[in-house]
mmCIF file of the N, C-alpha and C atoms, coordinates in Angstrom:
data_MODEL
# 
_entry.id   MODEL 
# 
loop_
_atom_site.group_PDB 
_atom_site.id 
_atom_site.type_symbol 
_atom_site.label_atom_id 
_atom_site.label_alt_id 
_atom_site.label_comp_id 
_atom_site.label_asym_id 
_atom_site.label_entity_id 
_atom_site.label_seq_id 
_atom_site.pdbx_PDB_ins_code 
_atom_site.Cartn_x 
_atom_site.Cartn_y 
_atom_site.Cartn_z 
_atom_site.occupancy 
_atom_site.B_iso_or_equiv 
_atom_site.pdbx_formal_charge 
_atom_site.auth_seq_id 
_atom_site.auth_comp_id 
_atom_site.auth_asym_id 
_atom_site.auth_atom_id 
_atom_site.pdbx_PDB_model_num 
ATOM 1   N N  . MET A 1 1  ? -4.379  47.569 -51.690 1.00 0.00 ? 1  MET A N  1 
ATOM 2   C CA . MET A 1 1  ? -4.430  48.892 -51.105 1.00 0.00 ? 1  MET A CA 1 
ATOM 3   C C  . MET A 1 1  ? -3.010  49.442 -51.062 1.00 0.00 ? 1  MET A C  1 
ATOM 4   N N  . SER A 1 2  ? -2.835  50.642 -51.551 1.00 0.00 ? 2  SER A N  1 
ATOM 5   C CA . SER A 1 2  ? -1.505  51.233 -51.495 1.00 0.00 ? 2  SER A CA 1 
ATOM 6   C C  . SER A 1 2  ? -1.507  52.381 -50.492 1.00 0.00 ? 2  SER A C  1 
ATOM 7   N N  . CYS A 1 3  ? -0.359  52.565 -49.875 1.00 0.00 ? 3  CYS A N  1 
ATOM 8   C CA . CYS A 1 3  ? -0.202  53.610 -48.869 1.00 0.00 ? 3  CYS A CA 1 
ATOM 9   C C  . CYS A 1 3  ? 0.230   54.912 -49.526 1.00 0.00 ? 3  CYS A C  1 
ATOM 10  N N  . THR A 1 4  ? -0.150  56.024 -48.913 1.00 0.00 ? 4  THR A N  1 
ATOM 11  C CA . THR A 1 4  ? 0.375   57.306 -49.353 1.00 0.00 ? 4  THR A CA 1 
ATOM 12  C C  . THR A 1 4  ? 1.849   57.364 -48.973 1.00 0.00 ? 4  THR A C  1 
ATOM 13  N N  . HIS A 1 5  ? 2.580   58.263 -49.586 1.00 0.00 ? 5  HIS A N  1 
ATOM 14  C CA . HIS A 1 5  ? 4.006   58.416 -49.271 1.00 0.00 ? 5  HIS A CA 1 
ATOM 15  C C  . HIS A 1 5  ? 4.189   58.750 -47.787 1.00 0.00 ? 5  HIS A C  1 
ATOM 16  N N  . THR A 1 6  ? 3.365   59.650 -47.286 1.00 0.00 ? 6  THR A N  1 
ATOM 17  C CA . THR A 1 6  ? 3.444   60.026 -45.870 1.00 0.00 ? 6  THR A CA 1 
ATOM 18  C C  . THR A 1 6  ? 3.192   58.826 -44.974 1.00 0.00 ? 6  THR A C  1 
ATOM 19  N N  . ALA A 1 7  ? 2.182   58.035 -45.311 1.00 0.00 ? 7  ALA A N  1 
ATOM 20  C CA . ALA A 1 7  ? 1.873   56.849 -44.511 1.00 0.00 ? 7  ALA A CA 1 
ATOM 21  C C  . ALA A 1 7  ? 3.046   55.874 -44.519 1.00 0.00 ? 7  ALA A C  1 
ATOM 22  N N  . THR A 1 8  ? 3.613   55.640 -45.695 1.00 0.00 ? 8  THR A N  1 
ATOM 23  C CA . THR A 1 8  ? 4.754   54.723 -45.806 1.00 0.00 ? 8  THR A CA 1 
ATOM 24  C C  . THR A 1 8  ? 5.912   55.196 -44.935 1.00 0.00 ? 8  THR A C  1 
ATOM 25  N N  . GLN A 1 9  ? 6.212   56.478 -44.966 1.00 0.00 ? 9  GLN A N  1 
ATOM 26  C CA . GLN A 1 9  ? 7.299   57.026 -44.151 1.00 0.00 ? 9  GLN A CA 1 
ATOM 27  C C  . GLN A 1 9  ? 7.026   56.840 -42.660 1.00 0.00 ? 9  GLN A C  1 
ATOM 28  N N  . ARG A 1 10 ? 5.807   57.133 -42.223 1.00 0.00 ? 10 ARG A N  1 
ATOM 29  C CA . ARG A 1 10 ? 5.469   57.001 -40.803 1.00 0.00 ? 10 ARG A CA 1 
ATOM 30  C C  . ARG A 1 10 ? 5.534   55.553 -40.335 1.00 0.00 ? 10 ARG A C  1 
ATOM 31  N N  . ILE A 1 11 ? 5.069   54.640 -41.177 1.00 0.00 ? 11 ILE A N  1 
ATOM 32  C CA . ILE A 1 11 ? 5.097   53.218 -40.816 1.00 0.00 ? 11 ILE A CA 1 
ATOM 33  C C  . ILE A 1 11 ? 6.537   52.745 -40.705 1.00 0.00 ? 11 ILE A C  1 
ATOM 34  N N  . ARG A 1 12 ? 7.376   53.109 -41.667 1.00 0.00 ? 12 ARG A N  1 
ATOM 35  C CA . ARG A 1 12 ? 8.797   52.720 -41.612 1.00 0.00 ? 12 ARG A CA 1 
ATOM 36  C C  . ARG A 1 12 ? 9.476   53.293 -40.379 1.00 0.00 ? 12 ARG A C  1 
ATOM 37  N N  . GLU A 1 13 ? 9.198   54.546 -40.063 1.00 0.00 ? 13 GLU A N  1 
ATOM 38  C CA . GLU A 1 13 ? 9.784   55.157 -38.871 1.00 0.00 ? 13 GLU A CA 1 
ATOM 39  C C  . GLU A 1 13 ? 9.319   54.444 -37.612 1.00 0.00 ? 13 GLU A C  1 
ATOM 40  N N  . PHE A 1 14 ? 8.034   54.132 -37.523 1.00 0.00 ? 14 PHE A N  1 
ATOM 41  C CA . PHE A 1 14 ? 7.492   53.446 -36.353 1.00 0.00 ? 14 PHE A CA 1 
ATOM 42  C C  . PHE A 1 14 ? 8.148   52.085 -36.164 1.00 0.00 ? 14 PHE A C  1 
ATOM 43  N N  . LEU A 1 15 ? 8.320   51.361 -37.262 1.00 0.00 ? 15 LEU A N  1 
ATOM 44  C CA . LEU A 1 15 ? 8.896   50.018 -37.193 1.00 0.00 ? 15 LEU A CA 1 
ATOM 45  C C  . LEU A 1 15 ? 10.424  50.030 -37.225 1.00 0.00 ? 15 LEU A C  1 
ATOM 46  N N  . GLY A 1 16 ? 11.017  51.164 -37.566 1.00 0.00 ? 16 GLY A N  1 
ATOM 47  C CA . GLY A 1 16 ? 12.473  51.281 -37.585 1.00 0.00 ? 16 GLY A CA 1 
ATOM 48  C C  . GLY A 1 16 ? 13.126  50.488 -38.701 1.00 0.00 ? 16 GLY A C  1 
ATOM 49  N N  . CYS A 1 17 ? 12.542  50.508 -39.906 1.00 0.00 ? 17 CYS A N  1 
ATOM 50  C CA . CYS A 1 17 ? 13.120  49.766 -41.029 1.00 0.00 ? 17 CYS A CA 1 
ATOM 51  C C  . CYS A 1 17 ? 13.121  50.645 -42.276 1.00 0.00 ? 17 CYS A C  1 
ATOM 52  N N  . ASP A 1 18 ? 14.025  50.316 -43.211 1.00 0.00 ? 18 ASP A N  1 
ATOM 53  C CA . ASP A 1 18 ? 14.178  51.112 -44.416 1.00 0.00 ? 18 ASP A CA 1 
ATOM 54  C C  . ASP A 1 18 ? 13.660  50.430 -45.672 1.00 0.00 ? 18 ASP A C  1 
ATOM 55  N N  . SER A 1 19 ? 13.426  49.124 -45.629 1.00 0.00 ? 19 SER A N  1 
ATOM 56  C CA . SER A 1 19 ? 13.016  48.413 -46.839 1.00 0.00 ? 19 SER A CA 1 
ATOM 57  C C  . SER A 1 19 ? 11.996  47.329 -46.507 1.00 0.00 ? 19 SER A C  1 
ATOM 58  N N  . LEU A 1 20 ? 11.330  46.842 -47.539 1.00 0.00 ? 20 LEU A N  1 
ATOM 59  C CA . LEU A 1 20 ? 10.358  45.762 -47.368 1.00 0.00 ? 20 LEU A CA 1 
ATOM 60  C C  . LEU A 1 20 ? 11.048  44.503 -46.853 1.00 0.00 ? 20 LEU A C  1 
ATOM 61  N N  . ALA A 1 21 ? 12.226  44.195 -47.381 1.00 0.00 ? 21 ALA A N  1 
ATOM 62  C CA . ALA A 1 21 ? 12.952  43.007 -46.926 1.00 0.00 ? 21 ALA A CA 1 
ATOM 63  C C  . ALA A 1 21 ? 13.293  43.098 -45.441 1.00 0.00 ? 21 ALA A C  1 
ATOM 64  N N  . GLU A 1 22 ? 13.736  44.264 -45.017 1.00 0.00 ? 22 GLU A N  1 
ATOM 65  C CA . GLU A 1 22 ? 14.054  44.462 -43.602 1.00 0.00 ? 22 GLU A CA 1 
ATOM 66  C C  . GLU A 1 22 ? 12.791  44.353 -42.753 1.00 0.00 ? 22 GLU A C  1 
ATOM 67  N N  . LEU A 1 23 ? 11.696  44.902 -43.245 1.00 0.00 ? 23 LEU A N  1 
ATOM 68  C CA . LEU A 1 23 ? 10.420  44.819 -42.537 1.00 0.00 ? 23 LEU A CA 1 
ATOM 69  C C  . LEU A 1 23 ? 9.991   43.374 -42.354 1.00 0.00 ? 23 LEU A C  1 
ATOM 70  N N  . ILE A 1 24 ? 10.054  42.585 -43.414 1.00 0.00 ? 24 ILE A N  1 
ATOM 71  C CA . ILE A 1 24 ? 9.660   41.181 -43.338 1.00 0.00 ? 24 ILE A CA 1 
ATOM 72  C C  . ILE A 1 24 ? 10.560  40.415 -42.377 1.00 0.00 ? 24 ILE A C  1 
ATOM 73  N N  . GLN A 1 25 ? 11.850  40.668 -42.436 1.00 0.00 ? 25 GLN A N  1 
ATOM 74  C CA . GLN A 1 25 ? 12.777  39.999 -41.521 1.00 0.00 ? 25 GLN A CA 1 
ATOM 75  C C  . GLN A 1 25 ? 12.466  40.387 -40.075 1.00 0.00 ? 25 GLN A C  1 
ATOM 76  N N  . GLN A 1 26 ? 12.248  41.656 -39.835 1.00 0.00 ? 26 GLN A N  1 
ATOM 77  C CA . GLN A 1 26 ? 11.993  42.164 -38.486 1.00 0.00 ? 26 GLN A CA 1 
ATOM 78  C C  . GLN A 1 26 ? 10.650  41.683 -37.951 1.00 0.00 ? 26 GLN A C  1 
ATOM 79  N N  . GLU A 1 27 ? 9.650   41.610 -38.793 1.00 0.00 ? 27 GLU A N  1 
ATOM 80  C CA . GLU A 1 27 ? 8.304   41.294 -38.357 1.00 0.00 ? 27 GLU A CA 1 
ATOM 81  C C  . GLU A 1 27 ? 7.905   39.849 -38.651 1.00 0.00 ? 27 GLU A C  1 
ATOM 82  N N  . HIS A 1 28 ? 8.868   38.980 -38.955 1.00 0.00 ? 28 HIS A N  1 
ATOM 83  C CA . HIS A 1 28 ? 8.573   37.601 -39.335 1.00 0.00 ? 28 HIS A CA 1 
ATOM 84  C C  . HIS A 1 28 ? 7.671   36.896 -38.326 1.00 0.00 ? 28 HIS A C  1 
ATOM 85  N N  . HIS A 1 29 ? 7.939   37.088 -37.045 1.00 0.00 ? 29 HIS A N  1 
ATOM 86  C CA . HIS A 1 29 ? 7.120   36.426 -36.032 1.00 0.00 ? 29 HIS A CA 1 
ATOM 87  C C  . HIS A 1 29 ? 5.661   36.851 -36.127 1.00 0.00 ? 29 HIS A C  1 
ATOM 88  N N  . GLN A 1 30 ? 5.412   38.102 -36.478 1.00 0.00 ? 30 GLN A N  1 
ATOM 89  C CA . GLN A 1 30 ? 4.032   38.560 -36.599 1.00 0.00 ? 30 GLN A CA 1 
ATOM 90  C C  . GLN A 1 30 ? 3.377   38.064 -37.884 1.00 0.00 ? 30 GLN A C  1 
ATOM 91  N N  . LEU A 1 31 ? 4.163   37.819 -38.915 1.00 0.00 ? 31 LEU A N  1 
ATOM 92  C CA . LEU A 1 31 ? 3.594   37.378 -40.186 1.00 0.00 ? 31 LEU A CA 1 
ATOM 93  C C  . LEU A 1 31 ? 2.950   36.006 -40.079 1.00 0.00 ? 31 LEU A C  1 
ATOM 94  N N  . THR A 1 32 ? 3.319   35.248 -39.062 1.00 0.00 ? 32 THR A N  1 
ATOM 95  C CA . THR A 1 32 ? 2.743   33.920 -38.874 1.00 0.00 ? 32 THR A CA 1 
ATOM 96  C C  . THR A 1 32 ? 1.863   33.851 -37.624 1.00 0.00 ? 32 THR A C  1 
ATOM 97  N N  . ASP A 1 33 ? 1.617   34.970 -36.997 1.00 0.00 ? 33 ASP A N  1 
ATOM 98  C CA . ASP A 1 33 ? 0.824   35.029 -35.771 1.00 0.00 ? 33 ASP A CA 1 
ATOM 99  C C  . ASP A 1 33 ? -0.654  35.243 -36.106 1.00 0.00 ? 33 ASP A C  1 
ATOM 100 N N  . SER A 1 34 ? -1.487  35.156 -35.094 1.00 0.00 ? 34 SER A N  1 
ATOM 101 C CA . SER A 1 34 ? -2.925  35.321 -35.309 1.00 0.00 ? 34 SER A CA 1 
ATOM 102 C C  . SER A 1 34 ? -3.351  36.786 -35.292 1.00 0.00 ? 34 SER A C  1 
ATOM 103 N N  . VAL A 1 35 ? -2.519  37.676 -34.788 1.00 0.00 ? 35 VAL A N  1 
ATOM 104 C CA . VAL A 1 35 ? -2.772  39.116 -34.839 1.00 0.00 ? 35 VAL A CA 1 
ATOM 105 C C  . VAL A 1 35 ? -1.487  39.813 -35.232 1.00 0.00 ? 35 VAL A C  1 
ATOM 106 N N  . MET A 1 36 ? -1.628  40.995 -35.773 1.00 0.00 ? 36 MET A N  1 
ATOM 107 C CA . MET A 1 36 ? -0.442  41.764 -36.142 1.00 0.00 ? 36 MET A CA 1 
ATOM 108 C C  . MET A 1 36 ? -0.746  43.247 -36.101 1.00 0.00 ? 36 MET A C  1 
ATOM 109 N N  . ASP A 1 37 ? 0.291   44.048 -36.290 1.00 0.00 ? 37 ASP A N  1 
ATOM 110 C CA . ASP A 1 37 ? 0.139   45.493 -36.244 1.00 0.00 ? 37 ASP A CA 1 
ATOM 111 C C  . ASP A 1 37 ? -0.722  45.988 -37.389 1.00 0.00 ? 37 ASP A C  1 
ATOM 112 N N  . GLY A 1 38 ? -1.553  46.981 -37.094 1.00 0.00 ? 38 GLY A N  1 
ATOM 113 C CA . GLY A 1 38 ? -2.373  47.634 -38.097 1.00 0.00 ? 38 GLY A CA 1 
ATOM 114 C C  . GLY A 1 38 ? -1.961  49.091 -38.227 1.00 0.00 ? 38 GLY A C  1 
ATOM 115 N N  . PHE A 1 39 ? -1.967  49.593 -39.460 1.00 0.00 ? 39 PHE A N  1 
ATOM 116 C CA . PHE A 1 39 ? -1.580  50.971 -39.739 1.00 0.00 ? 39 PHE A CA 1 
ATOM 117 C C  . PHE A 1 39 ? -2.578  51.581 -40.715 1.00 0.00 ? 39 PHE A C  1 
ATOM 118 N N  . CYS A 1 40 ? -2.699  52.887 -40.682 1.00 0.00 ? 40 CYS A N  1 
ATOM 119 C CA . CYS A 1 40 ? -3.567  53.589 -41.612 1.00 0.00 ? 40 CYS A CA 1 
ATOM 120 C C  . CYS A 1 40 ? -2.808  53.835 -42.913 1.00 0.00 ? 40 CYS A C  1 
ATOM 121 N N  . ALA A 1 41 ? -3.388  53.413 -44.034 1.00 0.00 ? 41 ALA A N  1 
ATOM 122 C CA . ALA A 1 41 ? -2.769  53.611 -45.340 1.00 0.00 ? 41 ALA A CA 1 
ATOM 123 C C  . ALA A 1 41 ? -2.852  55.066 -45.792 1.00 0.00 ? 41 ALA A C  1 
ATOM 124 N N  . SER A 1 42 ? -3.704  55.866 -45.161 1.00 0.00 ? 42 SER A N  1 
ATOM 125 C CA . SER A 1 42 ? -3.826  57.275 -45.531 1.00 0.00 ? 42 SER A CA 1 
ATOM 126 C C  . SER A 1 42 ? -2.823  58.156 -44.807 1.00 0.00 ? 42 SER A C  1 
ATOM 127 N N  . CYS A 1 43 ? -2.732  57.973 -43.479 1.00 0.00 ? 43 CYS A N  1 
ATOM 128 C CA . CYS A 1 43 ? -1.869  58.871 -42.699 1.00 0.00 ? 43 CYS A CA 1 
ATOM 129 C C  . CYS A 1 43 ? -0.703  58.161 -42.021 1.00 0.00 ? 43 CYS A C  1 
ATOM 130 N N  . GLY A 1 44 ? -0.716  56.836 -41.977 1.00 0.00 ? 44 GLY A N  1 
ATOM 131 C CA . GLY A 1 44 ? 0.386   56.083 -41.381 1.00 0.00 ? 44 GLY A CA 1 
ATOM 132 C C  . GLY A 1 44 ? 0.288   55.882 -39.886 1.00 0.00 ? 44 GLY A C  1 
ATOM 133 N N  . ALA A 1 45 ? -0.805  56.310 -39.283 1.00 0.00 ? 45 ALA A N  1 
ATOM 134 C CA . ALA A 1 45 ? -0.957  56.166 -37.825 1.00 0.00 ? 45 ALA A CA 1 
ATOM 135 C C  . ALA A 1 45 ? -0.963  54.691 -37.430 1.00 0.00 ? 45 ALA A C  1 
ATOM 136 N N  . TYR A 1 46 ? -0.327  54.406 -36.294 1.00 0.00 ? 46 TYR A N  1 
ATOM 137 C CA . TYR A 1 46 ? -0.359  53.059 -35.736 1.00 0.00 ? 46 TYR A CA 1 
ATOM 138 C C  . TYR A 1 46 ? -1.721  52.836 -35.113 1.00 0.00 ? 46 TYR A C  1 
ATOM 139 N N  . PHE A 1 47 ? -2.351  51.718 -35.405 1.00 0.00 ? 47 PHE A N  1 
ATOM 140 C CA . PHE A 1 47 ? -3.695  51.422 -34.935 1.00 0.00 ? 47 PHE A CA 1 
ATOM 141 C C  . PHE A 1 47 ? -3.691  50.485 -33.736 1.00 0.00 ? 47 PHE A C  1 
ATOM 142 N N  . GLY A 1 48 ? -2.790  49.530 -33.737 1.00 0.00 ? 48 GLY A N  1 
ATOM 143 C CA . GLY A 1 48 ? -2.784  48.479 -32.736 1.00 0.00 ? 48 GLY A CA 1 
ATOM 144 C C  . GLY A 1 48 ? -2.902  47.142 -33.437 1.00 0.00 ? 48 GLY A C  1 
ATOM 145 N N  . GLN A 1 49 ? -3.272  46.126 -32.707 1.00 0.00 ? 49 GLN A N  1 
ATOM 146 C CA . GLN A 1 49 ? -3.326  44.793 -33.302 1.00 0.00 ? 49 GLN A CA 1 
ATOM 147 C C  . GLN A 1 49 ? -4.658  44.533 -33.991 1.00 0.00 ? 49 GLN A C  1 
ATOM 148 N N  . VAL A 1 50 ? -4.559  43.909 -35.172 1.00 0.00 ? 50 VAL A N  1 
ATOM 149 C CA . VAL A 1 50 ? -5.724  43.530 -35.969 1.00 0.00 ? 50 VAL A CA 1 
ATOM 150 C C  . VAL A 1 50 ? -5.515  42.105 -36.472 1.00 0.00 ? 50 VAL A C  1 
ATOM 151 N N  . GLU A 1 51 ? -6.559  41.511 -37.016 1.00 0.00 ? 51 GLU A N  1 
ATOM 152 C CA . GLU A 1 51 ? -6.433  40.194 -37.642 1.00 0.00 ? 51 GLU A CA 1 
ATOM 153 C C  . GLU A 1 51 ? -5.519  40.306 -38.863 1.00 0.00 ? 51 GLU A C  1 
ATOM 154 N N  . PRO A 1 52 ? -4.807  39.245 -39.229 1.00 0.00 ? 52 PRO A N  1 
ATOM 155 C CA . PRO A 1 52 ? -3.902  39.321 -40.386 1.00 0.00 ? 52 PRO A CA 1 
ATOM 156 C C  . PRO A 1 52 ? -4.576  39.771 -41.678 1.00 0.00 ? 52 PRO A C  1 
ATOM 157 N N  . ASP A 1 53 ? -5.864  39.451 -41.854 1.00 0.00 ? 53 ASP A N  1 
ATOM 158 C CA . ASP A 1 53 ? -6.570  39.894 -43.056 1.00 0.00 ? 53 ASP A CA 1 
ATOM 159 C C  . ASP A 1 53 ? -7.434  41.136 -42.797 1.00 0.00 ? 53 ASP A C  1 
ATOM 160 N N  . GLY A 1 54 ? -7.191  41.797 -41.680 1.00 0.00 ? 54 GLY A N  1 
ATOM 161 C CA . GLY A 1 54 ? -7.959  42.986 -41.321 1.00 0.00 ? 54 GLY A CA 1 
ATOM 162 C C  . GLY A 1 54 ? -7.701  44.148 -42.269 1.00 0.00 ? 54 GLY A C  1 
ATOM 163 N N  . ARG A 1 55 ? -8.779  44.785 -42.684 1.00 0.00 ? 55 ARG A N  1 
ATOM 164 C CA . ARG A 1 55 ? -8.661  45.956 -43.562 1.00 0.00 ? 55 ARG A CA 1 
ATOM 165 C C  . ARG A 1 55 ? -9.884  46.846 -43.397 1.00 0.00 ? 55 ARG A C  1 
ATOM 166 N N  . ASN A 1 56 ? -9.716  48.089 -43.807 1.00 0.00 ? 56 ASN A N  1 
ATOM 167 C CA . ASN A 1 56 ? -10.784 49.092 -43.799 1.00 0.00 ? 56 ASN A CA 1 
ATOM 168 C C  . ASN A 1 56 ? -11.316 49.425 -42.410 1.00 0.00 ? 56 ASN A C  1 
ATOM 169 N N  . CYS A 1 57 ? -10.475 49.329 -41.382 1.00 0.00 ? 57 CYS A N  1 
ATOM 170 C CA . CYS A 1 57 ? -10.873 49.749 -40.041 1.00 0.00 ? 57 CYS A CA 1 
ATOM 171 C C  . CYS A 1 57 ? -10.786 51.277 -39.965 1.00 0.00 ? 57 CYS A C  1 
ATOM 172 N N  . HIS A 1 58 ? -11.508 51.843 -39.033 1.00 0.00 ? 58 HIS A N  1 
ATOM 173 C CA . HIS A 1 58 ? -11.566 53.295 -38.876 1.00 0.00 ? 58 HIS A CA 1 
ATOM 174 C C  . HIS A 1 58 ? -10.316 53.825 -38.172 1.00 0.00 ? 58 HIS A C  1 
ATOM 175 N N  . CYS A 1 59 ? -9.713  54.859 -38.737 1.00 0.00 ? 59 CYS A N  1 
ATOM 176 C CA . CYS A 1 59 ? -8.543  55.513 -38.141 1.00 0.00 ? 59 CYS A CA 1 
ATOM 177 C C  . CYS A 1 59 ? -9.006  56.687 -37.301 1.00 0.00 ? 59 CYS A C  1 
ATOM 178 N N  . GLU A 1 60 ? -8.695  56.663 -36.032 1.00 0.00 ? 60 GLU A N  1 
ATOM 179 C CA . GLU A 1 60 ? -9.075  57.745 -35.126 1.00 0.00 ? 60 GLU A CA 1 
ATOM 180 C C  . GLU A 1 60 ? -8.300  59.025 -35.423 1.00 0.00 ? 60 GLU A C  1 
ATOM 181 N N  . GLU A 1 61 ? -7.114  58.901 -36.027 1.00 0.00 ? 61 GLU A N  1 
ATOM 182 C CA . GLU A 1 61 ? -6.284  60.081 -36.257 1.00 0.00 ? 61 GLU A CA 1 
ATOM 183 C C  . GLU A 1 61 ? -6.760  60.908 -37.455 1.00 0.00 ? 61 GLU A C  1 
ATOM 184 N N  . CYS A 1 62 ? -7.050  60.256 -38.588 1.00 0.00 ? 62 CYS A N  1 
ATOM 185 C CA . CYS A 1 62 ? -7.449  61.011 -39.781 1.00 0.00 ? 62 CYS A CA 1 
ATOM 186 C C  . CYS A 1 62 ? -8.928  60.842 -40.134 1.00 0.00 ? 62 CYS A C  1 
ATOM 187 N N  . GLY A 1 63 ? -9.617  59.890 -39.493 1.00 0.00 ? 63 GLY A N  1 
ATOM 188 C CA . GLY A 1 63 ? -11.037 59.701 -39.717 1.00 0.00 ? 63 GLY A CA 1 
ATOM 189 C C  . GLY A 1 63 ? -11.420 58.853 -40.917 1.00 0.00 ? 63 GLY A C  1 
ATOM 190 N N  . ARG A 1 64 ? -10.436 58.333 -41.624 1.00 0.00 ? 64 ARG A N  1 
ATOM 191 C CA . ARG A 1 64 ? -10.732 57.499 -42.795 1.00 0.00 ? 64 ARG A CA 1 
ATOM 192 C C  . ARG A 1 64 ? -10.782 56.024 -42.402 1.00 0.00 ? 64 ARG A C  1 
ATOM 193 N N  . ASN A 1 65 ? -11.428 55.228 -43.209 1.00 0.00 ? 65 ASN A N  1 
ATOM 194 C CA . ASN A 1 65 ? -11.510 53.780 -42.986 1.00 0.00 ? 65 ASN A CA 1 
ATOM 195 C C  . ASN A 1 65 ? -10.439 53.073 -43.807 1.00 0.00 ? 65 ASN A C  1 
ATOM 196 N N  . ASN A 1 66 ? -9.173  53.394 -43.516 1.00 0.00 ? 66 ASN A N  1 
ATOM 197 C CA . ASN A 1 66 ? -8.051  52.851 -44.268 1.00 0.00 ? 66 ASN A CA 1 
ATOM 198 C C  . ASN A 1 66 ? -7.041  52.105 -43.416 1.00 0.00 ? 66 ASN A C  1 
ATOM 199 N N  . VAL A 1 67 ? -7.426  51.678 -42.232 1.00 0.00 ? 67 VAL A N  1 
ATOM 200 C CA . VAL A 1 67 ? -6.508  50.909 -41.394 1.00 0.00 ? 67 VAL A CA 1 
ATOM 201 C C  . VAL A 1 67 ? -6.555  49.448 -41.827 1.00 0.00 ? 67 VAL A C  1 
ATOM 202 N N  . SER A 1 68 ? -5.378  48.881 -42.078 1.00 0.00 ? 68 SER A N  1 
ATOM 203 C CA . SER A 1 68 ? -5.266  47.488 -42.478 1.00 0.00 ? 68 SER A CA 1 
ATOM 204 C C  . SER A 1 68 ? -4.086  46.850 -41.760 1.00 0.00 ? 68 SER A C  1 
ATOM 205 N N  . SER A 1 69 ? -4.061  45.522 -41.764 1.00 0.00 ? 69 SER A N  1 
ATOM 206 C CA . SER A 1 69 ? -2.933  44.817 -41.169 1.00 0.00 ? 69 SER A CA 1 
ATOM 207 C C  . SER A 1 69 ? -1.687  45.042 -42.019 1.00 0.00 ? 69 SER A C  1 
ATOM 208 N N  . LEU A 1 70 ? -0.553  44.815 -41.406 1.00 0.00 ? 70 LEU A N  1 
ATOM 209 C CA . LEU A 1 70 ? 0.724   44.937 -42.115 1.00 0.00 ? 70 LEU A CA 1 
ATOM 210 C C  . LEU A 1 70 ? 0.760   44.015 -43.325 1.00 0.00 ? 70 LEU A C  1 
ATOM 211 N N  . LEU A 1 71 ? 0.197   42.811 -43.189 1.00 0.00 ? 71 LEU A N  1 
ATOM 212 C CA . LEU A 1 71 ? 0.160   41.870 -44.320 1.00 0.00 ? 71 LEU A CA 1 
ATOM 213 C C  . LEU A 1 71 ? -0.586  42.465 -45.508 1.00 0.00 ? 71 LEU A C  1 
ATOM 214 N N  . CYS A 1 72 ? -1.718  43.077 -45.259 1.00 0.00 ? 72 CYS A N  1 
ATOM 215 C CA . CYS A 1 72 ? -2.492  43.689 -46.350 1.00 0.00 ? 72 CYS A CA 1 
ATOM 216 C C  . CYS A 1 72 ? -1.740  44.860 -46.952 1.00 0.00 ? 72 CYS A C  1 
ATOM 217 N N  . LEU A 1 73 ? -1.101  45.650 -46.124 1.00 0.00 ? 73 LEU A N  1 
ATOM 218 C CA . LEU A 1 73 ? -0.402  46.835 -46.623 1.00 0.00 ? 73 LEU A CA 1 
ATOM 219 C C  . LEU A 1 73 ? 0.799   46.486 -47.487 1.00 0.00 ? 73 LEU A C  1 
ATOM 220 N N  . ILE A 1 74 ? 1.451   45.356 -47.221 1.00 0.00 ? 74 ILE A N  1 
ATOM 221 C CA . ILE A 1 74 ? 2.595   44.987 -48.064 1.00 0.00 ? 74 ILE A CA 1 
ATOM 222 C C  . ILE A 1 74 ? 2.177   44.076 -49.216 1.00 0.00 ? 74 ILE A C  1 
ATOM 223 N N  . GLY A 1 75 ? 0.874   43.829 -49.329 1.00 0.00 ? 75 GLY A N  1 
ATOM 224 C CA . GLY A 1 75 ? 0.347   43.108 -50.469 1.00 0.00 ? 75 GLY A CA 1 
ATOM 225 C C  . GLY A 1 75 ? 0.390   41.590 -50.376 1.00 0.00 ? 75 GLY A C  1 
ATOM 226 N N  . VAL A 1 76 ? 0.559   41.057 -49.180 1.00 0.00 ? 76 VAL A N  1 
ATOM 227 C CA . VAL A 1 76 ? 0.597   39.600 -48.998 1.00 0.00 ? 76 VAL A CA 1 
ATOM 228 C C  . VAL A 1 76 ? -0.809  39.046 -48.858 1.00 0.00 ? 76 VAL A C  1 
ATOM 229 N N  . CYS A 1 77 ? -1.702  39.827 -48.332 1.00 0.00 ? 77 CYS A N  1 
ATOM 230 C CA . CYS A 1 77 ? -3.060  39.365 -48.037 1.00 0.00 ? 77 CYS A CA 1 
ATOM 231 C C  . CYS A 1 77 ? -4.066  40.053 -48.919 1.00 0.00 ? 77 CYS A C  1 
# 
């Protein structure tokens, strides 16, 4: 699943990082946890915590079923 440009920008702003490497370094503790942050791949809205392999959850902000875990969005899962 790939994110729209707008979604990518919003997710980076929310997490305060500029690159994938910085994101992985910053979120390392979550990458090995049982839950992690979920974001909408369409609009970038923060969803809350989801399972690491969570995908296609409903986004309350844009109404699409494009919320996935951070792992899925960066292509690890």
